[in-house]
C-alpha positions in Angstrom: 12.1 -8.5 1.0 13.2 -11.9 2.0 16.7 -11.8 3.6 17.7 -15.3 2.7 15.2 -17.6 1.0 17.4 -20.6 1.8 16.9 -20.3 5.6 14.3 -22.5 7.2 12.7 -19.7 9.1 12.3 -17.0 6.5 13.1 -13.4 7.6 11.7 -10.5 5.7 12.4 -6.8 5.7 10.3 -3.8 4.7 11.8 -1.8 1.9 11.1 1.2 -0.3 10.4 4.3 1.8 10.1 6.5 -1.2 6.6 7.7 -0.3 6.9 7.2 3.4 6.3 10.3 5.5 5.8 11.4 9.1 2.3 11.0 10.2 2.4 14.6 11.4 3.1 15.8 7.8 0.4 13.9 6.0 -1.6 16.0 3.6 -5.2 14.7 3.0 -5.7 13.8 -0.7 -2.1 12.9 -1.4 -1.8 9.9 -3.6 0.3 7.2 -2.0 0.5 3.4 -2.2 -0.2 1.0 -4.9 -3.6 0.3 -6.5 -5.0 -2.9 -4.9 -3.2 -2.4 -1.6 -4.2 1.2 -0.7 -6.6 1.7 2.2 -10.0 3.2 1.4 -9.1 6.5 3.0 -6.4 7.0 0.4 -8.6 6.3 -2.5 -11.3 8.6 -1.1 -8.8 11.4 -0.3 -9.7 11.3 3.4 -7.2 12.4 6.1 -5.1 9.3 7.0 -2.5 8.1 9.4 -0.6 4.9 10.2 -3.8 2.8 9.8 -3.4 2.8 6.0 -0.3 0.5 6.5 -2.4 -1.9 8.5 -4.9 -2.1 5.7 -2.2 -3.0 3.3 -0.7 -5.5 5.7 -4.1 -7.2 5.9 -4.2 -7.5 2.1 -0.7 -8.9 2.2 -1.7 -11.4 4.8 -4.6 -12.6 2.7 -2.3 -12.9 -0.3 0.1 -14.9 1.7 -2.6 -17.3 2.7 -4.3 -17.6 -0.7 -1.4 -16.9 -3.1 -3.3 -14.2 -4.9 -4.3 -10.6 -4.3 -7.7 -10.0 -2.7 -8.5 -6.8 -4.5 -6.4 -6.9 -7.7 -7.9 -3.9 -9.5 -6.2 -1.7 -12.1 -8.1 1.4 -11.1 -9.3 2.7 -7.7 -12.9 2.4 -9.0 -12.5 -1.4 -9.4 -10.8 -1.8 -6.1 -13.5 0.2 -4.3 -16.1 -1.9 -6.1 -14.4 -5.1 -4.9 -14.2 -3.8 -1.4 -17.8 -2.8 -1.3 -19.0 -6.0 -2.8 -17.0 -7.9 -0.2 -17.1 -5.7 2.9 -20.1 -3.5 2.3 -20.7 0.2 2.0 -18.1 2.6 3.4 -19.2 4.6 6.4 -20.9 7.9 5.6 -18.5 9.9 7.7 -15.6 8.7 5.6 -17.4 9.4 2.3 -18.4 12.9 3.5 -14.7 13.8 4.2 -13.2 12.3 1.1 -11.8 14.7 -1.5 -12.5 12.1 -4.2 -15.7 10.7 -2.9 -17.7 12.5 -5.7 -15.6 10.6 -8.3 -17.1 7.3 -7.2 -20.3 8.0 -5.3 -23.5 9.9 -6.0 -25.0 11.8 -3.1 -28.8 11.8 -2.6 -30.0 13.4 0.6 -33.5 12.1 0.0 -32.6 8.5 0.3 -32.0 6.5 3.5 -28.6 5.5 2.3 -27.1 8.9 1.3 -24.3 7.8 -0.9 -24.7 5.4 -3.9 -21.7 3.8 -5.6 -21.7 4.6 -9.3 -22.6 1.8 -11.6 -20.0 0.7 -14.1 -22.1 2.4 -16.8 -22.2 5.7 -15.0 -18.5 5.6 -14.2 -17.6 4.8 -17.8 -19.8 7.6 -19.1 -18.0 10.1 -17.0 -14.5 8.8 -17.3 -14.4 6.5 -20.4 -13.0 3.8 -18.1 -14.7 0.5 -18.5 -14.8 -1.5 -15.2 -13.1 -4.8 -15.3 -13.7 -8.0 -13.3 -10.1 -9.0 -12.4 -10.6 -10.9 -9.1 -9.3 -14.4 -8.7 -11.7 -15.0 -5.9 -15.0 -13.3 -5.2 -16.3 -13.4 -1.6 -19.8 -12.6 -0.5 -18.3 -11.5 2.8 -14.9 -11.8 4.4 -16.1 -14.6 6.7 -16.3 -16.8 3.6 -12.5 -16.6 3.5 -12.3 -19.3 6.1 -14.3 -21.8 4.0 -12.2 -20.9 1.0 -9.0 -21.7 2.9 -10.4 -25.0 4.1 -11.3 -25.9 0.5 -7.9 -24.9 -0.9 -5.6 -26.1 1.8 -7.7 -28.3 4.1 -8.6 -27.5 7.7 -5.7 -25.9 9.7 -5.4 -24.6 13.2 -5.6 -20.8 13.3 -7.8 -20.3 10.2 -10.7 -18.9 12.2 -8.4 -16.5 14.2 -6.7 -15.6 10.9 -10.0 -14.5 9.3 -11.0 -12.6 12.5 -7.7 -10.7 12.3 -8.2 -10.0 8.6 -11.6 -8.5 9.3 -10.0 -6.2 12.0 -7.3 -5.2 9.6 -9.7 -4.4 6.8 -12.1 -2.4 8.8 -13.6 0.2 6.4 -13.4 2.9 9.0 -9.8 3.7 9.7 -10.6 4.7 13.2 -11.8 1.2 14.0 -8.9 -0.6 12.2 -6.6 -2.6 14.4 -3.2 -1.1 15.2 0.2 -2.8 14.8 0.6 -3.1 18.6 -2.8 -4.8 18.8 -1.9 -7.1 15.9 1.3 -8.2 17.7 -0.9 -9.2 20.7 -3.6 -10.9 18.6 -4.5 -14.5 19.6 -3.8 -15.6 16.0 -0.1 -15.5 16.7 1.3 -18.5 18.6 2.4 -17.7 22.1 5.8 -18.9 21.2 6.4 -16.0 18.9 9.0 -13.7 20.4 8.0 -10.2 21.3 10.3 -7.7 19.7 12.2 -5.3 21.8 11.8 -1.6 20.9 13.6 -0.9 17.6 13.7 2.9 17.9 16.9 4.6 19.1 15.4 7.9 20.4 18.9 9.3 20.9 19.8 9.0 17.2 20.3 12.2 15.4 19.7 10.7 12.0 18.2 13.2 9.7 18.5 16.2 12.1 20.1 18.3 9.3 17.2 17.5 6.9 14.7 20.3 6.3 11.3 19.5 4.8 9.1 22.4 3.8 5.5 21.3 3.5 3.0 23.3 1.5 -0.3 22.2 0.2 -0.3 21.1 -3.5 -1.9 23.5 -5.9 -4.6 21.7 -7.7 -7.9 22.1 -9.5 -10.6 19.5 -9.3 -11.6 18.1 -12.7 -13.6 15.0 -12.2 -11.3 12.2 -11.3 -8.1 14.2 -11.4 -5.9 13.2 -8.5 -2.4 14.2 -7.5 0.5 12.6 -5.7 2.1 13.5 -2.4 3.9 16.7 -3.1 6.2 18.9 -1.0 6.9 22.1 -2.8 10.4 23.0 -1.5 13.6 21.2 -1.6 15.1 18.8 0.9 18.5 19.6 2.3 20.9 16.7 2.6 23.7 16.5 5.1 27.3 16.7 3.9 26.5 16.2 0.2 24.7 19.4 -0.3 21.7 20.2 -2.5 20.8 18.3 -5.6 19.8 20.5 -8.5 16.3 19.4 -9.6 16.5 21.5 -12.7 18.7 19.0 -14.5 20.1 19.5 -17.9 17.2 18.7 -20.3 19.5 16.4 -22.4 20.2 14.4 -19.3 16.5 13.8 -18.7 16.1 12.3 -22.1 18.6 9.5 -21.8 16.1 6.9 -20.7 18.8 5.7 -18.3 20.7 3.7 -21.0 22.1 1.3 -18.4 23.4 -2.1 -19.4 25.2 -4.9 -17.6 28.7 -3.7 -16.9 27.7 0.0 -16.5 29.5 1.7 -13.6 27.2 3.9 -11.5 28.7 6.5 -9.2 32.3 5.5 -10.0 32.4 2.2 -8.2 29.0 0.3 -8.5 29.1 -2.2 -11.4 25.7 -3.2 -12.7 25.4 -7.0 -12.7 21.7 -7.5 -13.3 18.4 -5.8 -13.5 15.9 -6.5 -10.7 12.9 -4.3 -11.7 11.8 -1.1 -13.3 9.1 1.5 -12.9 8.1 5.0 -13.8 10.9 6.2 -11.5 13.7 4.3 -13.3 15.4 1.0 -12.6 16.5 -1.3 -9.7 19.7 -3.0 -10.4 22.0 -5.5 -8.7 25.4 -4.0 -8.4 28.8 -4.9 -7.0 30.6 -2.3 -5.0 34.2 -2.4 -6.3 35.5 -0.8 -3.1 34.4 -3.6 -0.8 33.2 -6.3 -3.3 29.7 -6.3 -1.7 26.6 -6.9 -3.7 23.8 -4.4 -3.2 20.5 -3.2 -4.8 20.7 0.2 -6.4 17.5 2.2 -7.2 18.4 4.4 -10.1 16.0 7.4 -10.5 15.6 9.1 -13.8 16.9 12.7 -14.0 13.4 14.1 -14.8 12.8 17.0 -12.4 9.6 15.5 -10.9 11.3 12.2 -10.3 14.3 14.0 -8.8 12.0 15.7 -6.3 10.3 12.4 -5.5 13.7 10.8 -4.9 14.6 13.7 -2.5 11.3 13.0 -0.6 12.1 9.3 -0.4 15.6 10.2 1.0 13.9 12.4 3.6 11.7 9.4 4.7 14.7 7.0 4.7 16.6 9.4 6.9 13.8 9.3 9.4 13.8 5.6 9.4 17.5 5.4 10.3 16.2 5.6 13.9 14.8 2.1 13.4 16.8 -1.2 13.5 16.0 -2.5 10.0 16.4 -6.2 11.0 14.2 -6.1 14.1 11.7 -3.7 12.5 11.4 -5.7 9.3 12.3 -2.7 7.1 14.8 -2.7 4.3 18.2 -1.4 5.2 19.1 1.7 3.4 22.9 2.2 3.0 23.1 5.6 1.4 22.6 7.6 -1.8 25.0 8.8 -4.4 24.8 10.8 -7.7 25.4 9.3 -11.1 25.5 12.4 -13.2 22.2 14.1 -12.7 20.6 10.9 -11.4 20.0 10.1 -7.8 20.8 6.5 -6.8 19.6 4.9 -3.6 21.7 2.1 -2.2 19.8 -0.7 -0.4 20.7 -4.1 1.0 20.1 -6.9 -1.5 17.2 -9.2 -0.7 16.0 -12.5 -2.2 12.6 -12.1 -3.8 9.3 -10.2 -3.5 6.4 -11.7 -1.6 4.5 -11.6 -4.9 7.1 -13.9 -6.5 7.1 -16.0 -3.4 3.4 -16.6 -3.7 3.7 -17.2 -7.4 6.3 -19.9 -6.7 3.6 -21.7 -4.7 1.4 -21.7 -7.9 -0.9 -19.1 -6.2 -2.3 -21.8 -3.9 -1.9 -19.8 -0.8 0.2 -20.5 2.3 -0.6 -22.7 5.2 -1.3 -20.9 8.5 2.0 -22.0 10.1 3.9 -20.2 7.3 1.5 -17.3 6.9 1.4 -16.4 10.6 5.0 -15.3 11.1 5.0 -13.3 7.9 1.9 -11.4 9.0 3.4 -10.9 12.4 6.6 -9.4 10.9 4.6 -7.0 8.7 2.5 -5.9 11.6 5.7 -5.3 13.5 7.0 -3.2 10.6 3.8 -1.0 10.6 4.0 -0.7 14.4 7.5 0.8 14.2 6.6 3.0 11.2 3.9 4.4 13.3 6.3 5.0 16.1 8.2 7.5 13.9 5.0 8.9 12.3 5.3 7.4 8.8 2.6 6.1 6.6 3.9 3.7 4.0 0.8 4.2 1.7 1.7 1.5 -0.8 1.8 -1.8 1.0 1.3 -4.8 -1.3 3.1 -8.1 -2.0 5.4 -6.4 -4.6 6.7 -4.1 -1.8 7.4 -6.9 0.6 10.6 -8.8 0.2 11.5 -12.3 1.4 15.0 -12.4 2.8 15.6 -16.1 2.1 12.8 -18.2 0.5 14.4 -21.4 1.7 14.1 -20.5 5.4 11.3 -21.7 7.6 9.6 -19.6 8.8 10.3 -17.1 6.1 11.5 -13.6 7.0 10.2 -10.6 5.2 10.9 -6.9 5.0 8.9 -3.9 3.8 10.4 -2.0 0.9 9.6 0.9 -1.4 8.9 4.1 0.5 8.4 6.1 -2.7 4.9 7.1 -1.7 5.4 7.1 2.1 4.9 10.4 3.9 4.6 11.8 7.4 1.1 11.2 8.7 0.9 14.9 9.5 1.5 15.8 5.9 -1.4 13.9 4.4 -3.6 15.9 2.0 -7.2 14.7 1.6 -7.8 13.7 -2.0 -4.2 12.8 -2.8 -4.0 9.6 -4.7 -1.7 7.1 -3.1 -1.3 3.3 -3.2 -2.1 0.7 -5.8 -5.5 -0.1 -7.2 -6.8 -3.2 -5.5 -4.9 -2.5 -2.3 -6.0 1.1 -1.5 -8.3 1.7 1.4 -11.8 3.1 0.7 -10.9 6.5 2.2 -8.1 6.9 -0.4 -10.4 6.1 -3.4 -13.1 8.5 -2.1 -10.7 11.3 -1.3 -11.3 11.3 2.4 -8.7 12.5 5.0 -6.7 9.4 5.9 -3.9 8.2 8.2 -2.0 5.1 9.1 -5.1 3.0 8.9 -4.8 2.8 5.2 -1.8 0.6 5.6 -3.8 -1.7 7.8 -6.4 -2.0 5.1 -3.6 -3.0 2.6 -2.2 -5.4 5.1 -5.6 -7.1 5.4 -5.8 -7.6 1.7 -2.2 -8.9 1.6 -3.2 -11.4 4.4 -6.1 -12.6 2.3 -3.9 -13.0 -0.7 -1.3 -14.9 1.3 -4.1 -17.3 2.5 -5.9 -17.7 -0.8 -3.1 -17.2 -3.3 -5.1 -14.5 -5.2 -6.0 -10.9 -4.6 -9.4 -10.2 -3.0 -10.2 -7.0 -4.9 -8.2 -7.1 -8.1 -9.9 -4.2 -9.9 -8.4 -2.1 -12.7 -10.2 1.0 -11.6 -11.3 2.5 -8.2 -14.9 2.0 -9.3 -14.5 -1.7 -9.7 -12.7 -2.0 -6.4 -15.3 -0.1 -4.5 -18.0 -2.2 -6.2 -16.2 -5.4 -5.0 -15.9 -4.0 -1.5 -19.6 -3.0 -1.3 -20.7 -6.4 -2.6 -18.4 -8.2 -0.1 -18.4 -5.9 2.9 -21.5 -3.9 2.5 -22.3 -0.2 1.9 -19.8 2.4 3.1 -20.9 4.5 6.1 -22.6 7.8 5.1 -20.2 9.8 7.3 -17.4 8.5 5.1 -19.2 9.2 1.8 -20.1 12.7 2.9 -16.5 13.7 3.5 -15.1 12.2 0.3 -13.9 14.5 -2.5 -14.7 11.8 -5.1 -17.9 10.3 -3.6 -20.0 12.0 -6.3 -18.0 10.2 -8.9 -19.1 6.8 -7.6 -22.3 7.4 -5.6 -25.7 8.9 -6.2 -26.1 11.6 -3.5 -29.5 11.7 -1.8 -31.3 15.0 -2.4 -33.0 15.0 1.0 -30.4 15.5 3.8 -32.5 13.3 6.1 -32.0 10.3 3.8 -28.8 8.2 3.6 -26.7 7.5 0.7 -28.0 4.7 -1.5 -25.8 1.8 -2.3 -24.1 0.9 -5.5 -27.1 0.2 -7.7 -25.7 -2.5 -9.9 -23.9 -4.3 -7.1 -25.1 -7.8 -6.3 -23.7 -10.2 -3.8 -21.7 -12.9 -5.4 -21.6 -16.4 -3.9 -18.2 -17.7 -3.1 -16.4 -18.5 -6.3 -13.2 -20.5 -6.2 -10.3 -19.5 -8.5 -9.8 -21.6 -11.6 -6.6 -23.0 -10.0 -8.7 -25.0 -7.5 
């Protein structure tokens, strides 16, 4: 979120910790993040860690530079297709460990390339999903991004270093992905950028009364079936006691029924609606006790949504150890109950990075404006990693500009609804947004924080170009784009993916490698229609 868009140097904060988690609690296979911003390890169901946030930050950076998402898919298949077309085949060791690798890849041990990404026809036959070409820009390789930026914005200092940074953020192998601390030291950033002091107060006892019981999700593999990050037992909240998740059925059928003027929790008057989703609504409210304006996330009273809200509160409690302003994370004030509904109280920010890019007519941002935004997001991921949290849904819509009129703009990371501890990741869980998920997520490979770096890389491309890099509507399309752009995924990734067989042809001979996506062809650089 942008703190104040009227400021000349925009400050942003990271918000929405609803799916954030400690890296030590990550459960491989959990579905986190937003399609189009998820790191590969999330889409593949591979064990993940903080690197997934760096992936997302990379995608945000691209979006800041271009004005459009890099991998704007509507399904993990599309996003993986875009990634493969742009960045090449995912490593075999990732595919081999992915819970969902078989959903997107076919294994053939008799071929030199063991894993073959499924053709759109094969994927449609198995899933009834028809792959869609949703990209605004199609790159033969990530290096072509530099030429695209020069065409769209003219030559600028830092473009070469920017593309180099994006490539390090969007490394297909999460273990090779750049870390937030390395990003902050990257030569792309001007020496004049201040180095942040540590944001973590290790003496804080925030969240010490919270108890999170982590148990593996019970699930049955049926083709592309995926599941979200799930912690079976309840979360205990300090002072306010337990929240009954078995709400009155009548309360769960009210569809919120909130209008302007509605009073939430006795003293929060709804003034406007800021957004909505499957969880419920985000409203702008005035607190009648202190006359302050805040953003209230109103969760539906459905039992599953109540549980997810509890998990988000758990993550937000862990993040109290961080300074929200210096760590570029949305400030969470508290939570309260409105009947059977859980309401989360956040600071009110200006506009999303997605809207900010749109206000620029999706032309992308100049390097001088993109650089501080990318630096702030890397800073946010660095500090999330310091407390063991994977955001898992990094994308322009979950980054807020504090004040769009400031220069440079300030941003904050929001929406921790899919975040989770890195230690609780379950391989195969579906997290993130199609078009931003890392390959390991789409393939069902164990993943970690590197999936965030993948998403950040895609955001970076979108910032630079104004359009998403891999805008698929399905994981197949995204993987196809990735392979066409970045090359075949490594066999060790494909071999570990739970969904690899869904996308690749598996070699029959163990001595041979997985074969590449058979219908993928390398596109020449295509400029968006807005050029």
